[in-house]
MIVO-622882 format. One record per residue: residue in one letter; x, y, z of N, C-alpha, C, CB in turn. Coordinates in pm, whole numbers, padded with zeros to 5 digits, always signed. Atoms other than C-alpha are relative to their C-alpha. Glycine has a CB too. Layout:
<rs>
aXYZXYZXYZXYZ/...
</rs>
This chain:
<rs>
m+00102-00153-00061+04694-00038-07597-00139-00059-00053+00043+00199-00095/k+00141+00056-00052+04346-00265-07657-00006-00049+00146-00043-00124-00089/k+00107-00027-00154+04392-00371-07314+00010+00106+00062+00019-00090+00121/v+00060-00141-00162+04387-00052-07138-00071+00043-00034+00073+00135+00069/y+00148-00056-00011+04094+00095-07379-00051-00100-00003-00061+00092-00095/l+00081+00069-00035+03926-00214-07297-00084+00040+00153+00069-00116-00011/f+00078-00016-00152+03952-00159-06939-00088+00193+00051+00170-00039+00138/i+00119-00159-00018+03843+00273-06987-00142-00102-00045+00040+00193-00168/l+00165+00068+00062+03516+00070-07168+00005-00049+00095-00040-00101-00137/v+00124+00073-00208+03443-00197-06828+00021+00179+00085+00170-00227+00193/i+00023-00101-00107+03536+00123-06612-00157+00062-00035+00130+00126-00006/c+00045-00054+00102+03311+00313-06859-00174+00007+00068+00042-00094-00148/m+00153+00059+00049+02978+00100-06886-00017+00014+00161-00027-00190-00097/s+00006+00016-00095+03051+00004-06529-00081+00068+00128+00089-00006-00004/g+00101-00105-00055+02986+00353-06392-00156+00050-00045+00071+00108-00010/v+00132+00014+00073+02699+00385-06644-00193-00069+00097+00066-00127-00130/a+00118+00143-00050+02519+00029-06498+00004+00108+00095+00042-00206+00048/l+00007+00060-00148+02659+00107-06136-00118+00164+00034+00213-00024+00113/g-00007-00126-00070+02595+00525-06175-00249+00072-00028+00189+00133-00130/q+00157+00008+00072+02135+00492-06255-00070+00068+00153-00073-00210-00059/n+00152-00105-00042+01889+00728-06031-00016-00073+00106-00159+00010-00108/t-00038+00093-00045+01884+00610-05684-00085+00004+00139+00143-00002-00004/r+00062-00078-00038+01625+00814-05581-00179-00094+00019+00031+00128-00104/s+00146+00124-00017+01271+00579-05454-00130+00118-00082-00061-00052+00247/t+00144-00013+00098+00932+00652-05732-00080+00055+00177-00085-00216-00112/e+00061-00029-00073+00722+00651-05351+00056+00120+00091-00029-00106+00044/t-00023-00150-00074+00683+00943-05177+00058-00098+00186-00224+00139+00006/p+00008+00000-00113+00809+00944-04792-00124-00032+00073+00041+00095+00023/k+00160+00034-00116+00545+00792-04512+00114+00099+00105-00064-00248+00079/q-00043-00102-00127+00560+01123-04224+00071-00125+00122-00178+00103+00081/p-00027+00077-00033+00698+00954-03993-00083+00000+00187+00143+00002-00046/r+00084+00087-00123+00465+00844-03610-00005+00105+00051+00057-00128+00096/p+00070-00110-00112+00311+01181-03417+00121-00057+00161-00245-00052+00030/q-00094-00034-00118+00591+01141-03069-00096+00074+00097+00137+00100-00044/y+00049-00089-00064+00337+01202-02803+00001-00039+00195-00144+00014-00079/q-00050-00045-00123+00473+01272-02450-00109-00065+00137+00005+00178-00015/a+00082-00014-00123+00341+01068-02182-00026-00037+00178-00074-00040-00047/v-00009+00013-00201+00446+01131-01780+00050+00211-00104+00217-00186+00155/k-00206-00155+00020+00621+01480-01766+00106-00001+00070-00004+00185+00047/k-00167-00062-00020+00951+01539-01702-00012+00055+00104+00072+00108-00103/e+00027-00142-00126+00992+01687-01319+00199+00088-00078+00006-00101+00291/k-00066-00084+00072+01315+01948-01482+00118+00015+00187-00124+00162-00090/k-00102+00000-00167+01599+01830-01145+00130+00139-00053+00123-00235+00041/g-00068-00126+00052+01814+02122-01101+00148-00045+00067-00077+00169+00060/m-00109+00018-00066+02164+02149-00870-00063-00020+00105+00099+00092+00001/f+00067+00030-00177+01947+02109-00552-00139-00025+00007+00012+00138+00112/s+00062+00050+00029+01675+01924-00644-00019-00090+00157+00036-00039-00128/f+00009+00145-00123+01779+01705-00368-00007+00003+00166+00142-00087-00014/l+00060-00074-00142+01699+01964-00085-00131+00050+00034+00063+00112+00022/k+00198+00016-00079+01307+01949-00153-00008-00075+00033-00140-00002-00059/k+00128+00055-00107+01068+01808+00058-00056-00118-00128-00157+00163+00060/k+00175+00071+00098+00843+01513-00175-00075+00026+00067-00045-00166-00034/k+00170+00006-00067+00499+01560-00150-00015-00160-00002-00150+00092-00118/k+00065+00124-00070+00354+01242-00024-00193+00037-00018+00069-00004+00202/t+00131+00042+00129+00097+01157-00279-00077-00104-00024+00039-00006-00121/s+00084+00019-00075-00023+00921-00062-00116-00101+00011-00027+00090+00000/p+00124-00002+00005-00389+00777-00101-00044-00034+00112-00047-00065-00089/f+00062+00086-00111-00408+00569+00200+00014+00060+00157+00074-00146-00007/y+00020-00057-00158-00434+00708+00566+00056-00141+00119-00210+00044+00027/s-00114+00042-00126-00210+00598+00893-00120-00099+00104+00081+00187+00111/t+00152+00058-00074-00611+00519+01106-00065+00080-00047-00034-00006+00160/k+00160+00028-00065-00937+00501+01084-00082+00159+00018+00016-00088+00189/e+00046-00057-00135-01015+00839+01263+00042+00135-00140+00104-00037+00203/e-00030-00100+00109-00758+01046+00957-00108-00043-00086+00153-00003-00070/e+00095+00110+00105-00971+00806+00705-00096+00127+00006-00075-00192+00068/i+00061-00024-00059-01285+00995+00824-00024+00095+00040+00005-00044+00042/e-00036-00167-00022-01174+01355+00898+00040+00026-00111+00109+00054+00108/a-00042-00111+00236-01014+01410+00513-00182-00027-00074+00206-00189-00205/f+00156-00001+00083-01374+01256+00367-00082+00107+00046-00096-00139+00026/r+00088-00104-00075-01583+01476+00595+00082+00121-00052-00011-00015+00183/k-00104-00124+00026-01329+01793+00488-00102-00034-00188+00255-00041+00034/k+00045+00053+00125-01485+01669+00154-00113+00023-00085-00009-00103+00015/m+00171-00097-00024-01814+01649+00202-00029+00203-00014-00046-00037+00207/k+00023-00182-00006-01824+01974+00338+00049+00059-00088+00056+00081+00112/v-00058-00079+00191-01630+02118-00022-00117-00017-00042+00133-00090-00133/v+00111-00008+00173-01902+01957-00229-00148+00036+00054-00023-00199-00110/y+00094-00087-00026-02187+02039+00007-00023+00143-00011-00014-00020+00086/k+00003-00198+00024-02103+02437-00072-00017-00012-00072+00091+00117+00005/q+00048+00014+00160-02106+02360-00375-00063+00008-00018-00002-00066-00074/k+00086+00002+00074-02416+02274-00391-00122+00043+00001-00001-00078-00021/a+00089-00063+00017-02578+02491-00258+00007+00176+00024-00080-00071+00072/k+00009-00233+00015-02436+02816-00379-00029-00080-00114+00171+00180+00009/e+00031+00041+00109-02531+02615-00721-00199-00001-00029+00083-00145+00001/e+00153-00033-00051-02864+02625-00555-00037+00134-00026-00023-00020+00155/k+00098-00071+00027-02961+02950-00525+00100+00102-00094-00086+00055+00133/l-00040+00044+00095-02757+02998-00796-00107+00019-00129+00038-00125+00038/a+00076-00015+00119-03018+02881-00965-00143+00099+00010-00035-00148-00041/q+00036-00104+00002-03300+03077-00787-00066+00106-00053+00048+00012+00009/k-00057-00057+00096-03204+03352-00990-00144-00051-00134+00184-00065-00014/p+00131+00002+00052-03489+03464-01208+00041-00003-00185-00097+00154+00067/e-00097-00008+00141-03215+03422-01526-00063-00111-00073+00184-00027+00020/y-00084+00113+00032-03205+03053-01471-00177-00082-00024+00142-00065+00152/s+00169+00074-00090-03593+02959-01317-00021+00085-00034-00056-00043+00162/d+00111-00035+00089-03794+03188-01543+00020+00015-00186-00043+00143+00064/p-00022+00050+00118-03845+03049-01890-00028+00149-00190-00129-00153+00025/s-00008-00110+00061-03915+03458-02001+00148+00038-00030-00070+00094+00074/y-00092-00110+00033-03532+03566-01982+00077-00061-00089+00078+00061+00112/f-00108+00048+00101-03408+03366-02242+00172-00101+00015+00033+00138-00051/g-00149-00017+00016-03045+03322-02095+00015+00047+00068+00067+00045-00084/h+00093-00116-00019-03080+03664-02045+00005-00005+00167-00169-00021-00080/k-00002-00075-00169-02947+03852-01703-00126+00090+00068+00128+00118+00003/r+00168+00042-00005-03284+04015-01752-00069+00009-00118-00087+00089+00092/p+00087+00062+00040-03538+03964-01924+00029+00131-00177-00159-00010+00129/p-00021-00094+00115-03516+04092-02342-00147+00084-00067+00072-00098-00121/k+00096-00065+00072-03700+04382-02522-00092-00094-00071+00062+00090-00090/k+00134+00036+00103-04016+04314-02680+00021+00145-00138-00203+00020+00125/r+00014-00092+00090-03979+04510-03001-00114-00049-00162+00165+00031-00028/p+00058+00036+00118-04197+04555-03304+00075-00118-00097-00013+00127-00069/p-00036+00018+00142-04161+04306-03650+00076+00074-00064-00089+00000-00070/g-00014-00001+00080-04029+04533-03792+00140+00053+00018-00093+00039-00059/k-00124-00028-00082-03724+04624-03554+00049-00129+00025-00022+00079+00133/q-00065+00126-00095-03624+04322-03412+00147-00068-00048-00114-00135-00002/k-00083+00065+00031-03303+04239-03395+00036-00186+00080+00090+00107+00015/f-00004+00160-00057-03128+03840-03394+00052+00062+00110+00097-00138-00076/c-00149+00000-00104-02946+03806-03060+00064-00164+00038-00049+00083+00180/k-00114+00071-00078-02637+03629-02952-00047-00098+00076+00077+00084+00086/v-00018+00057-00160-02762+03487-02643-00090-00136-00042-00081+00121+00158/c+00072+00040-00064-03009+03347-02705-00127-00099-00116-00036+00128+00088/k-00004+00175+00136-02999+03189-03107-00149+00082-00062-00044-00262+00106/m+00192-00082+00028-03378+03434-03171-00021+00109-00034-00099+00022+00116/k+00011-00203+00075-03496+03771-03339-00087+00002+00133-00117+00069-00217/h+00031-00072-00051-03652+04004-03052+00022+00161+00058-00006-00063+00036/
</rs>
């Protein structure tokens, strides 16, 4: 009978010793953010029917390269002309406009309002 009590006592003592709290006291670190470096294209059932786009910047002949360059330059010239035309408008060239489309009203000092556009009172 003593052996049975001793056996039960050993089992209980080992249960108490091994049954300690296993949680760590340190706060867990947050996982690092995972960023998607390359956007993956969804593949459908009929993806094999789609034609692949030619994305290569290489040209087969010098004439094609010159033609592409001239097209790009034409677009750039149009954009610059449009910007120059815009810069001639009085709202951009005249300093009394302060960035407004029309010159702001001059009010007496007691009735001046704070303007959100130019961040001044007028």
